[in-house]
C-alpha positions as CSV (number, residue, x, y, z in Angstrom):
1,M,-8.9,-29.4,26.2
2,K,-10.9,-32.1,25.5
3,I,-9.6,-34.2,23.2
4,A,-11.1,-37.5,21.2
5,G,-8.8,-39.6,19.9
6,L,-10.6,-41.0,17.3
7,D,-10.0,-44.4,15.5
8,I,-12.0,-44.7,12.5
9,C,-13.1,-48.1,11.3
10,K,-15.1,-48.8,7.8
11,G,-18.9,-47.1,8.9
12,Y,-17.6,-46.7,12.4
13,A,-15.3,-45.0,14.8
14,V,-14.2,-45.7,18.2
15,S,-13.1,-43.0,20.5
16,L,-11.2,-42.5,23.6
17,I,-11.9,-39.0,25.4
18,L,-9.0,-36.7,27.8
19,D,-9.1,-33.4,29.5
20,E,-5.5,-34.2,30.5
21,F,-2.4,-36.3,30.2
22,P,-3.0,-39.2,32.9
23,A,-0.9,-39.8,35.5
24,D,-0.5,-43.3,34.6
25,P,-1.6,-44.1,31.3
26,R,-1.6,-47.8,31.3
27,K,-3.2,-47.8,34.1
28,F,-5.8,-45.5,33.3
29,Y,-6.0,-47.8,29.7
30,K,-6.4,-50.7,31.7
31,A,-9.7,-49.4,33.7
32,E,-10.9,-47.5,30.8
33,S,-10.8,-51.0,28.3
34,K,-12.5,-53.0,31.2
35,A,-15.1,-50.4,31.5
36,R,-16.3,-50.6,28.1
37,S,-18.0,-52.8,25.6
38,R,-15.4,-54.3,22.7
39,T,-18.0,-54.8,20.9
40,P,-19.4,-51.0,18.8
41,D,-22.9,-51.4,18.7
42,K,-22.8,-51.9,22.9
43,D,-19.9,-49.2,23.2
44,L,-21.9,-45.8,24.4
45,Y,-18.2,-44.0,23.2
46,T,-17.7,-46.2,19.2
47,F,-20.1,-43.9,16.9
48,R,-21.5,-45.0,13.1
49,F,-21.6,-43.0,10.2
50,C,-23.7,-42.7,6.8
51,H,-20.9,-43.1,3.7
52,D,-23.9,-42.1,1.7
53,V,-24.3,-38.9,2.9
54,Y,-20.5,-38.3,1.8
55,E,-21.0,-40.2,-1.5
56,K,-24.3,-38.0,-2.1
57,V,-23.7,-34.3,-0.2
58,L,-19.9,-34.3,1.0
59,K,-18.3,-35.7,-2.2
60,P,-16.2,-32.5,-3.7
61,G,-17.4,-31.8,-7.3
62,T,-21.6,-33.0,-6.5
63,K,-24.6,-31.1,-6.7
64,H,-24.7,-30.5,-3.0
65,S,-21.3,-30.7,-1.6
66,K,-21.8,-28.0,1.6
67,V,-22.1,-29.9,4.2
68,N,-24.9,-29.0,6.7
69,S,-26.4,-29.8,9.8
70,D,-29.5,-32.0,8.1
71,N,-26.8,-34.3,7.0
72,L,-24.5,-34.7,10.0
73,L,-27.6,-36.1,11.6
74,T,-26.9,-39.5,11.0
75,R,-26.7,-42.8,12.4
76,G,-24.1,-41.2,15.0
77,I,-22.9,-38.1,14.1
78,D,-25.0,-36.3,16.4
79,T,-24.1,-38.2,19.3
80,F,-20.1,-37.2,18.6
81,V,-21.0,-33.8,18.0
82,S,-22.9,-33.8,21.6
83,W,-19.7,-35.0,23.5
84,G,-18.3,-31.3,23.1
85,V,-14.8,-32.1,22.5
86,D,-12.0,-28.9,21.4
87,A,-10.1,-31.9,19.4
88,V,-9.7,-34.8,17.8
89,C,-6.7,-36.9,16.4
90,M,-7.4,-39.7,13.8
91,E,-4.4,-41.5,11.3
92,P,-4.2,-40.2,8.0
93,T,-4.8,-43.6,6.9
94,G,-8.6,-44.5,5.3
95,M,-8.7,-41.8,4.3
96,F,-12.1,-42.0,2.9
97,Y,-13.8,-42.9,6.0
98,S,-11.6,-40.3,8.5
99,S,-12.1,-37.4,5.7
100,F,-15.5,-37.2,6.4
101,I,-15.4,-37.6,9.9
102,A,-12.3,-34.3,9.2
103,E,-15.5,-32.2,7.5
104,V,-17.7,-32.9,10.0
105,C,-15.1,-31.2,12.5
106,E,-14.4,-28.7,10.7
107,H,-18.0,-27.6,10.0
108,H,-19.1,-27.9,14.0
109,K,-15.1,-25.9,14.9
110,I,-13.6,-28.9,15.8
111,K,-9.5,-28.9,15.7
112,V,-8.5,-31.3,13.8
113,I,-4.9,-33.0,14.4
114,W,-3.5,-35.7,12.2
115,V,-1.1,-37.9,13.8
116,N,1.4,-40.5,12.1
117,H,0.7,-44.2,12.1
118,S,4.5,-45.0,13.5
119,K,4.0,-42.1,16.2
120,C,0.9,-44.1,17.3
121,K,2.0,-47.2,17.4
122,A,5.6,-45.8,19.1
123,F,3.7,-44.6,22.3
124,R,2.0,-47.6,22.5
125,I,4.6,-49.7,22.9
126,E,6.1,-46.7,25.2
127,N,3.9,-47.3,27.4
128,E,3.7,-51.3,27.2
129,M,0.4,-51.2,26.0
130,H,1.1,-54.0,22.9
131,D,-2.7,-54.8,22.8
132,K,-3.3,-53.7,18.5
133,T,-7.0,-53.0,19.4
134,D,-9.7,-49.9,17.9
135,M,-9.6,-48.5,21.5
136,A,-5.8,-48.7,22.6
137,D,-5.0,-47.0,19.1
138,A,-7.9,-44.0,20.3
139,F,-6.3,-43.9,23.5
140,A,-3.1,-43.8,22.3
141,L,-3.9,-40.9,19.7
142,A,-6.0,-39.1,22.2
143,C,-2.8,-38.9,24.5
144,F,-0.6,-38.5,21.8
145,A,-2.4,-35.3,21.1
146,Q,-2.5,-33.8,24.9
147,L,1.2,-34.4,25.1
148,H,2.2,-32.6,22.0
149,L,-0.2,-30.2,21.1
150,P,1.5,-27.4,22.3
151,R,4.5,-28.4,19.1
152,L,1.2,-29.2,16.8
153,E,-0.7,-25.8,17.1
154,S,2.4,-24.0,16.7
155,S,3.0,-26.1,13.3
156,S,-0.5,-26.0,11.8
């Protein structure tokens, strides 16, 4: 299953996509982090999203509270959708931002997996990935989902 770990930031999301759990997570992450830009505007797997769309279009109780494709093609959402992931894995922190991404995913039939921050941190520590970066979190989320997907699917 193609899973994107998403670390949601204010106005953008850093992602790391895995088709399977890597044989050597630490080695995989080191290679990936060297190959990618740490500058959000230059990283091919970091996308922007527009919060005014959430406020004006998606926010429950507003006149236009339905998600439609015309509203999703803003500042990188179209790029994210074009990756064709089967699922995303996110932390439920910063719900104002991540709830928007979850609604986009629901609309596009992309499974949303929520993982507690402590589990993400434990994965990084267990795999000796002590750097706390957005990409490290995205990687840990994608790995956690790849490892635990059968259990996560049975509990949802």
